[in-house]
PDB file as gemmi writes it, atoms N, CA and C in Angstrom:
CRYST1    1.000    1.000    1.000  90.00  90.00  90.00 P 1                      
ATOM      1  N   MET A   1     112.046  93.401 125.053  1.00  0.00           N  
ATOM      2  CA  MET A   1     112.994  92.933 124.164  1.00  0.00           C  
ATOM      3  C   MET A   1     112.367  92.769 122.771  1.00  0.00           C  
ATOM      4  N   GLY A   2     111.224  92.244 122.760  1.00  0.00           N  
ATOM      5  CA  GLY A   2     110.531  92.090 121.430  1.00  0.00           C  
ATOM      6  C   GLY A   2     110.276  93.416 120.745  1.00  0.00           C  
ATOM      7  N   ILE A   3     109.945  94.408 121.454  1.00  0.00           N  
ATOM      8  CA  ILE A   3     109.702  95.734 120.899  1.00  0.00           C  
ATOM      9  C   ILE A   3     111.002  96.258 120.238  1.00  0.00           C  
ATOM     10  N   THR A   4     112.147  96.179 121.066  1.00  0.00           N  
ATOM     11  CA  THR A   4     113.330  96.734 120.557  1.00  0.00           C  
ATOM     12  C   THR A   4     113.848  95.897 119.414  1.00  0.00           C  
ATOM     13  N   MET A   5     113.668  94.605 119.379  1.00  0.00           N  
ATOM     14  CA  MET A   5     114.099  93.795 118.235  1.00  0.00           C  
ATOM     15  C   MET A   5     113.213  94.099 116.994  1.00  0.00           C  
ATOM     16  N   PHE A   6     111.939  94.366 117.207  1.00  0.00           N  
ATOM     17  CA  PHE A   6     111.019  94.713 116.061  1.00  0.00           C  
ATOM     18  C   PHE A   6     111.483  95.996 115.448  1.00  0.00           C  
ATOM     19  N   LEU A   7     111.817  97.100 116.326  1.00  0.00           N  
ATOM     20  CA  LEU A   7     112.223  98.319 115.779  1.00  0.00           C  
ATOM     21  C   LEU A   7     113.558  98.196 115.097  1.00  0.00           C  
ATOM     22  N   GLN A   8     114.481  97.387 115.650  1.00  0.00           N  
ATOM     23  CA  GLN A   8     115.811  97.175 115.033  1.00  0.00           C  
ATOM     24  C   GLN A   8     115.617  96.607 113.634  1.00  0.00           C  
ATOM     25  N   MET A   9     114.717  95.680 113.463  1.00  0.00           N  
ATOM     26  CA  MET A   9     114.487  95.074 112.182  1.00  0.00           C  
ATOM     27  C   MET A   9     113.873  95.979 111.175  1.00  0.00           C  
ATOM     28  N   LYS A  10     113.061  96.939 111.675  1.00  0.00           N  
ATOM     29  CA  LYS A  10     112.488  97.919 110.809  1.00  0.00           C  
ATOM     30  C   LYS A  10     113.447  99.044 110.356  1.00  0.00           C  
ATOM     31  N   VAL A  11     114.640  99.136 110.931  1.00  0.00           N  
ATOM     32  CA  VAL A  11     115.587 100.075 110.520  1.00  0.00           C  
ATOM     33  C   VAL A  11     116.235  99.662 109.130  1.00  0.00           C  
ATOM     34  N   ASN A  12     116.331  98.334 108.959  1.00  0.00           N  
ATOM     35  CA  ASN A  12     116.872  97.838 107.737  1.00  0.00           C  
ATOM     36  C   ASN A  12     115.826  97.806 106.570  1.00  0.00           C  
ATOM     37  N   PRO A  13     116.285  97.945 105.276  1.00  0.00           N  
ATOM     38  CA  PRO A  13     115.293  97.897 104.194  1.00  0.00           C  
ATOM     39  C   PRO A  13     114.565  96.553 104.210  1.00  0.00           C  
ATOM     40  N   GLU A  14     113.400  96.520 103.747  1.00  0.00           N  
ATOM     41  CA  GLU A  14     112.580  95.363 103.658  1.00  0.00           C  
ATOM     42  C   GLU A  14     113.169  94.425 102.594  1.00  0.00           C  
ATOM     43  N   PRO A  15     113.220  93.032 102.865  1.00  0.00           N  
ATOM     44  CA  PRO A  15     113.705  92.174 101.863  1.00  0.00           C  
ATOM     45  C   PRO A  15     112.709  92.053 100.758  1.00  0.00           C  
ATOM     46  N   ALA A  16     113.172  91.735  99.511  1.00  0.00           N  
ATOM     47  CA  ALA A  16     112.319  91.631  98.334  1.00  0.00           C  
ATOM     48  C   ALA A  16     111.553  90.324  98.347  1.00  0.00           C  
ATOM     49  N   ASP A  17     112.156  89.313  98.906  1.00  0.00           N  
ATOM     50  CA  ASP A  17     111.411  87.970  98.950  1.00  0.00           C  
ATOM     51  C   ASP A  17     110.357  87.964  99.993  1.00  0.00           C  
ATOM     52  N   PRO A  18     109.092  87.679  99.526  1.00  0.00           N  
ATOM     53  CA  PRO A  18     107.928  87.729 100.478  1.00  0.00           C  
ATOM     54  C   PRO A  18     108.033  86.680 101.621  1.00  0.00           C  
ATOM     55  N   VAL A  19     108.686  85.557 101.408  1.00  0.00           N  
ATOM     56  CA  VAL A  19     108.811  84.554 102.525  1.00  0.00           C  
ATOM     57  C   VAL A  19     109.740  85.079 103.500  1.00  0.00           C  
ATOM     58  N   GLN A  20     110.881  85.671 103.086  1.00  0.00           N  
ATOM     59  CA  GLN A  20     111.889  86.180 104.023  1.00  0.00           C  
ATOM     60  C   GLN A  20     111.233  87.389 104.766  1.00  0.00           C  
ATOM     61  N   LYS A  21     110.452  88.118 104.089  1.00  0.00           N  
ATOM     62  CA  LYS A  21     109.769  89.238 104.720  1.00  0.00           C  
ATOM     63  C   LYS A  21     108.846  88.821 105.848  1.00  0.00           C  
ATOM     64  N   GLN A  22     108.135  87.731 105.643  1.00  0.00           N  
ATOM     65  CA  GLN A  22     107.197  87.188 106.642  1.00  0.00           C  
ATOM     66  C   GLN A  22     108.018  86.589 107.836  1.00  0.00           C  
ATOM     67  N   VAL A  23     109.120  85.932 107.516  1.00  0.00           N  
ATOM     68  CA  VAL A  23     109.881  85.343 108.567  1.00  0.00           C  
ATOM     69  C   VAL A  23     110.487  86.459 109.444  1.00  0.00           C  
ATOM     70  N   PHE A  24     110.900  87.553 108.822  1.00  0.00           N  
ATOM     71  CA  PHE A  24     111.450  88.659 109.648  1.00  0.00           C  
ATOM     72  C   PHE A  24     110.405  89.346 110.419  1.00  0.00           C  
ATOM     73  N   THR A  25     109.133  89.332 110.005  1.00  0.00           N  
ATOM     74  CA  THR A  25     108.032  89.938 110.667  1.00  0.00           C  
ATOM     75  C   THR A  25     107.775  89.148 111.940  1.00  0.00           C  
ATOM     76  N   TRP A  26     107.788  87.834 111.913  1.00  0.00           N  
ATOM     77  CA  TRP A  26     107.462  87.013 113.041  1.00  0.00           C  
ATOM     78  C   TRP A  26     108.648  86.707 113.990  1.00  0.00           C  
ATOM     79  N   MET A  27     109.846  86.984 113.533  1.00  0.00           N  
ATOM     80  CA  MET A  27     111.052  86.668 114.376  1.00  0.00           C  
ATOM     81  C   MET A  27     111.072  87.327 115.713  1.00  0.00           C  
ATOM     82  N   PRO A  28     110.687  88.634 115.900  1.00  0.00           N  
ATOM     83  CA  PRO A  28     110.679  89.162 117.191  1.00  0.00           C  
ATOM     84  C   PRO A  28     109.740  88.470 118.206  1.00  0.00           C  
ATOM     85  N   VAL A  29     108.581  88.080 117.654  1.00  0.00           N  
ATOM     86  CA  VAL A  29     107.596  87.404 118.546  1.00  0.00           C  
ATOM     87  C   VAL A  29     108.180  86.110 118.897  1.00  0.00           C  
ATOM     88  N   ILE A  30     108.741  85.337 118.023  1.00  0.00           N  
ATOM     89  CA  ILE A  30     109.265  83.982 118.349  1.00  0.00           C  
ATOM     90  C   ILE A  30     110.433  84.158 119.311  1.00  0.00           C  
ATOM     91  N   PHE A  31     111.334  85.085 119.122  1.00  0.00           N  
ATOM     92  CA  PHE A  31     112.513  85.247 119.980  1.00  0.00           C  
ATOM     93  C   PHE A  31     112.000  85.705 121.353  1.00  0.00           C  
ATOM     94  N   THR A  32     110.956  86.562 121.468  1.00  0.00           N  
ATOM     95  CA  THR A  32     110.516  87.056 122.719  1.00  0.00           C  
ATOM     96  C   THR A  32     110.029  85.802 123.581  1.00  0.00           C  
ATOM     97  N   PHE A  33     109.275  84.921 123.009  1.00  0.00           N  
ATOM     98  CA  PHE A  33     108.783  83.754 123.755  1.00  0.00           C  
ATOM     99  C   PHE A  33     109.828  82.759 124.010  1.00  0.00           C  
ATOM    100  N   THR A  34     110.794  82.620 123.045  1.00  0.00           N  
ATOM    101  CA  THR A  34     111.923  81.663 123.225  1.00  0.00           C  
ATOM    102  C   THR A  34     112.825  82.115 124.382  1.00  0.00           C  
ATOM    103  N   LEU A  35     113.198  83.395 124.323  1.00  0.00           N  
ATOM    104  CA  LEU A  35     114.115  83.848 125.295  1.00  0.00           C  
ATOM    105  C   LEU A  35     113.511  84.243 126.628  1.00  0.00           C  
ATOM    106  N   GLY A  36     112.137  84.114 126.722  1.00  0.00           N  
ATOM    107  CA  GLY A  36     111.513  84.411 127.962  1.00  0.00           C  
ATOM    108  C   GLY A  36     111.876  83.463 129.076  1.00  0.00           C  
ATOM    109  N   THR A  37     112.400  82.344 128.769  1.00  0.00           N  
ATOM    110  CA  THR A  37     112.865  81.387 129.734  1.00  0.00           C  
ATOM    111  C   THR A  37     114.359  81.487 130.065  1.00  0.00           C  
ATOM    112  N   PHE A  38     115.043  82.354 129.366  1.00  0.00           N  
ATOM    113  CA  PHE A  38     116.459  82.525 129.614  1.00  0.00           C  
ATOM    114  C   PHE A  38     116.667  83.370 130.784  1.00  0.00           C  
ATOM    115  N   ALA A  39     117.952  83.530 131.297  1.00  0.00           N  
ATOM    116  CA  ALA A  39     118.281  84.325 132.348  1.00  0.00           C  
ATOM    117  C   ALA A  39     117.967  85.804 131.996  1.00  0.00           C  
ATOM    118  N   SER A  40     117.472  86.535 133.003  1.00  0.00           N  
ATOM    119  CA  SER A  40     117.075  87.892 132.801  1.00  0.00           C  
ATOM    120  C   SER A  40     118.232  88.856 132.435  1.00  0.00           C  
ATOM    121  N   GLY A  41     119.471  88.505 132.778  1.00  0.00           N  
ATOM    122  CA  GLY A  41     120.661  89.280 132.414  1.00  0.00           C  
ATOM    123  C   GLY A  41     120.808  89.246 130.874  1.00  0.00           C  
ATOM    124  N   LEU A  42     120.586  88.101 130.245  1.00  0.00           N  
ATOM    125  CA  LEU A  42     120.731  87.943 128.822  1.00  0.00           C  
ATOM    126  C   LEU A  42     119.684  88.859 128.107  1.00  0.00           C  
ATOM    127  N   VAL A  43     118.439  88.764 128.586  1.00  0.00           N  
ATOM    128  CA  VAL A  43     117.365  89.561 127.945  1.00  0.00           C  
ATOM    129  C   VAL A  43     117.651  91.067 128.172  1.00  0.00           C  
ATOM    130  N   ILE A  44     118.115  91.446 129.296  1.00  0.00           N  
ATOM    131  CA  ILE A  44     118.417  92.875 129.570  1.00  0.00           C  
ATOM    132  C   ILE A  44     119.597  93.292 128.597  1.00  0.00           C  
ATOM    133  N   TYR A  45     120.557  92.423 128.497  1.00  0.00           N  
ATOM    134  CA  TYR A  45     121.679  92.734 127.598  1.00  0.00           C  
ATOM    135  C   TYR A  45     121.213  92.905 126.179  1.00  0.00           C  
ATOM    136  N   TRP A  46     120.350  91.984 125.660  1.00  0.00           N  
ATOM    137  CA  TRP A  46     119.866  92.059 124.294  1.00  0.00           C  
ATOM    138  C   TRP A  46     119.096  93.267 124.052  1.00  0.00           C  
ATOM    139  N   SER A  47     118.202  93.660 125.025  1.00  0.00           N  
ATOM    140  CA  SER A  47     117.367  94.931 124.952  1.00  0.00           C  
ATOM    141  C   SER A  47     118.275  96.162 124.936  1.00  0.00           C  
ATOM    142  N   TRP A  48     119.232  96.148 125.837  1.00  0.00           N  
ATOM    143  CA  TRP A  48     120.160  97.293 125.892  1.00  0.00           C  
ATOM    144  C   TRP A  48     120.974  97.449 124.632  1.00  0.00           C  
ATOM    145  N   ASN A  49     121.369  96.347 124.114  1.00  0.00           N  
ATOM    146  CA  ASN A  49     122.200  96.375 122.808  1.00  0.00           C  
ATOM    147  C   ASN A  49     121.279  96.927 121.698  1.00  0.00           C  
ATOM    148  N   ASN A  50     120.070  96.512 121.651  1.00  0.00           N  
ATOM    149  CA  ASN A  50     119.231  97.075 120.537  1.00  0.00           C  
ATOM    150  C   ASN A  50     118.970  98.577 120.737  1.00  0.00           C  
ATOM    151  N   LEU A  51     118.789  98.981 121.997  1.00  0.00           N  
ATOM    152  CA  LEU A  51     118.560 100.437 122.267  1.00  0.00           C  
ATOM    153  C   LEU A  51     119.863 101.251 121.904  1.00  0.00           C  
ATOM    154  N   CYS A  52     120.988 100.703 122.141  1.00  0.00           N  
ATOM    155  CA  CYS A  52     122.248 101.292 121.785  1.00  0.00           C  
ATOM    156  C   CYS A  52     122.426 101.403 120.315  1.00  0.00           C  
ATOM    157  N   ARG A  53     122.008 100.331 119.599  1.00  0.00           N  
ATOM    158  CA  ARG A  53     122.025 100.363 118.143  1.00  0.00           C  
ATOM    159  C   ARG A  53     121.179 101.466 117.591  1.00  0.00           C  
ATOM    160  N   HIS A  54     119.970 101.659 118.191  1.00  0.00           N  
ATOM    161  CA  HIS A  54     119.099 102.728 117.744  1.00  0.00           C  
ATOM    162  C   HIS A  54     119.816 104.110 117.915  1.00  0.00           C  
ATOM    163  N   SER A  55     120.511 104.346 119.018  1.00  0.00           N  
ATOM    164  CA  SER A  55     121.174 105.606 119.201  1.00  0.00           C  
ATOM    165  C   SER A  55     122.324 105.718 118.229  1.00  0.00           C  
ATOM    166  N   ALA A  56     123.035 104.640 117.856  1.00  0.00           N  
ATOM    167  CA  ALA A  56     124.034 104.719 116.830  1.00  0.00           C  
ATOM    168  C   ALA A  56     123.425 105.036 115.479  1.00  0.00           C  
ATOM    169  N   ASP A  57     122.268 104.459 115.214  1.00  0.00           N  
ATOM    170  CA  ASP A  57     121.596 104.812 113.948  1.00  0.00           C  
ATOM    171  C   ASP A  57     121.198 106.219 113.863  1.00  0.00           C  
ATOM    172  N   ASP A  58     120.801 106.873 115.052  1.00  0.00           N  
ATOM    173  CA  ASP A  58     120.499 108.312 115.077  1.00  0.00           C  
ATOM    174  C   ASP A  58     121.769 109.069 114.677  1.00  0.00           C  
ATOM    175  N   ASN A  59     122.901 108.611 115.291  1.00  0.00           N  
ATOM    176  CA  ASN A  59     124.260 109.317 114.887  1.00  0.00           C  
ATOM    177  C   ASN A  59     124.495 109.201 113.386  1.00  0.00           C  
ATOM    178  N   HIS A  60     124.185 108.069 112.796  1.00  0.00           N  
ATOM    179  CA  HIS A  60     124.452 107.816 111.335  1.00  0.00           C  
ATOM    180  C   HIS A  60     123.499 108.782 110.529  1.00  0.00           C  
ATOM    181  N   GLU A  61     122.257 108.902 111.013  1.00  0.00           N  
ATOM    182  CA  GLU A  61     121.344 109.718 110.333  1.00  0.00           C  
ATOM    183  C   GLU A  61     121.793 111.167 110.335  1.00  0.00           C  
ATOM    184  N   ALA A  62     122.316 111.585 111.435  1.00  0.00           N  
ATOM    185  CA  ALA A  62     122.783 112.976 111.595  1.00  0.00           C  
ATOM    186  C   ALA A  62     123.955 113.228 110.634  1.00  0.00           C  
ATOM    187  N   ALA A  63     124.739 112.148 110.317  1.00  0.00           N  
ATOM    188  CA  ALA A  63     125.866 112.230 109.392  1.00  0.00           C  
ATOM    189  C   ALA A  63     125.437 112.135 107.946  1.00  0.00           C  
ATOM    190  N   GLY A  64     124.113 111.940 107.637  1.00  0.00           N  
ATOM    191  CA  GLY A  64     123.650 111.904 106.278  1.00  0.00           C  
ATOM    192  C   GLY A  64     123.253 110.536 105.807  1.00  0.00           C  
ATOM    193  N   VAL A  65     123.394 109.477 106.545  1.00  0.00           N  
ATOM    194  CA  VAL A  65     123.101 108.126 106.084  1.00  0.00           C  
ATOM    195  C   VAL A  65     121.517 107.919 106.238  1.00  0.00           C  
ATOM    196  N   LYS A  66     120.875 107.466 105.192  1.00  0.00           N  
ATOM    197  CA  LYS A  66     119.417 107.239 105.146  1.00  0.00           C  
ATOM    198  C   LYS A  66     119.062 106.128 106.065  1.00  0.00           C  
ATOM    199  N   ILE A  67     118.233 106.310 107.122  1.00  0.00           N  
ATOM    200  CA  ILE A  67     117.766 105.245 107.953  1.00  0.00           C  
ATOM    201  C   ILE A  67     116.352 104.901 107.599  1.00  0.00           C  
ATOM    202  N   GLU A  68     116.026 103.626 107.406  1.00  0.00           N  
ATOM    203  CA  GLU A  68     114.730 103.134 106.816  1.00  0.00           C  
ATOM    204  C   GLU A  68     113.634 103.035 107.861  1.00  0.00           C  
ATOM    205  N   LEU A  69     113.882 103.353 109.165  1.00  0.00           N  
ATOM    206  CA  LEU A  69     112.878 102.979 110.161  1.00  0.00           C  
ATOM    207  C   LEU A  69     111.501 103.565 109.920  1.00  0.00           C  
ATOM    208  N   TRP A  70     111.400 104.904 109.746  1.00  0.00           N  
ATOM    209  CA  TRP A  70     110.095 105.499 109.653  1.00  0.00           C  
ATOM    210  C   TRP A  70     109.373 105.116 108.330  1.00  0.00           C  
ATOM    211  N   ASP A  71     110.117 104.987 107.283  1.00  0.00           N  
ATOM    212  CA  ASP A  71     109.541 104.581 106.013  1.00  0.00           C  
ATOM    213  C   ASP A  71     109.012 103.092 106.121  1.00  0.00           C  
ATOM    214  N   ASN A  72     109.688 102.270 106.791  1.00  0.00           N  
ATOM    215  CA  ASN A  72     109.258 100.872 106.925  1.00  0.00           C  
ATOM    216  C   ASN A  72     108.038 100.823 107.909  1.00  0.00           C  
ATOM    217  N   LEU A  73     108.104 101.641 108.958  1.00  0.00           N  
ATOM    218  CA  LEU A  73     106.941 101.534 109.901  1.00  0.00           C  
ATOM    219  C   LEU A  73     105.681 102.103 109.289  1.00  0.00           C  
ATOM    220  N   THR A  74     105.765 103.173 108.508  1.00  0.00           N  
ATOM    221  CA  THR A  74     104.544 103.765 107.912  1.00  0.00           C  
ATOM    222  C   THR A  74     104.158 102.819 106.675  1.00  0.00           C  
ATOM    223  N   GLY A  75     105.106 102.146 106.106  1.00  0.00           N  
ATOM    224  CA  GLY A  75     104.750 101.213 105.041  1.00  0.00           C  
ATOM    225  C   GLY A  75     103.908 100.035 105.544  1.00  0.00           C  
ATOM    226  N   MET A  76     103.940  99.747 106.801  1.00  0.00           N  
ATOM    227  CA  MET A  76     103.164  98.635 107.386  1.00  0.00           C  
ATOM    228  C   MET A  76     101.664  98.935 107.325  1.00  0.00           C  
ATOM    229  N   PHE A  77     101.401 100.225 107.356  1.00  0.00           N  
ATOM    230  CA  PHE A  77     100.001 100.654 107.510  1.00  0.00           C  
ATOM    231  C   PHE A  77      99.367 101.252 106.210  1.00  0.00           C  
ATOM    232  N   ARG A  78     100.209 101.351 105.170  1.00  0.00           N  
ATOM    233  CA  ARG A  78      99.733 101.787 103.911  1.00  0.00           C  
ATOM    234  C   ARG A  78      99.002 100.629 103.231  1.00  0.00           C  
ATOM    235  N   LYS A  79      97.973 100.970 102.498  1.00  0.00           N  
ATOM    236  CA  LYS A  79      97.211  99.912 101.735  1.00  0.00           C  
ATOM    237  C   LYS A  79      98.078  99.528 100.565  1.00  0.00           C  
ATOM    238  N   LYS A  80      98.119  98.260 100.299  1.00  0.00           N  
ATOM    239  CA  LYS A  80      98.792  97.694  99.105  1.00  0.00           C  
ATOM    240  C   LYS A  80      97.967  97.857  97.873  1.00  0.00           C  
ATOM    241  N   ALA A  81      98.537  98.193  96.764  1.00  0.00           N  
ATOM    242  CA  ALA A  81      97.798  98.253  95.511  1.00  0.00           C  
ATOM    243  C   ALA A  81      97.388  96.912  95.070  1.00  0.00           C  
ATOM    244  N   THR A  82      96.187  96.725  94.746  1.00  0.00           N  
ATOM    245  CA  THR A  82      95.692  95.425  94.285  1.00  0.00           C  
ATOM    246  C   THR A  82      95.839  95.425  92.724  1.00  0.00           C  
ATOM    247  N   THR A  83      96.256  94.246  92.235  1.00  0.00           N  
ATOM    248  CA  THR A  83      96.447  94.074  90.771  1.00  0.00           C  
ATOM    249  C   THR A  83      95.541  93.054  90.245  1.00  0.00           C  
TER     250      THR A  83                                                      
END                                                                             
């Protein structure tokens, strides 16, 4: 569930606010441990919902809508310019 949530958040453009960016980075980890005690059906539903969203995003990309997933994932590993 945490992996699918992480990928779903990376589909969206990164927020400009650095605090909000850090909160969004840690949210999948926090939700994974928080929902770990919930009923397994809910976790399966959440994971399946995220996977279905990814397939819908693939359909949008085929229609010409820009999806930010790969740009955001590769941006995590690029070195930041020091000023």
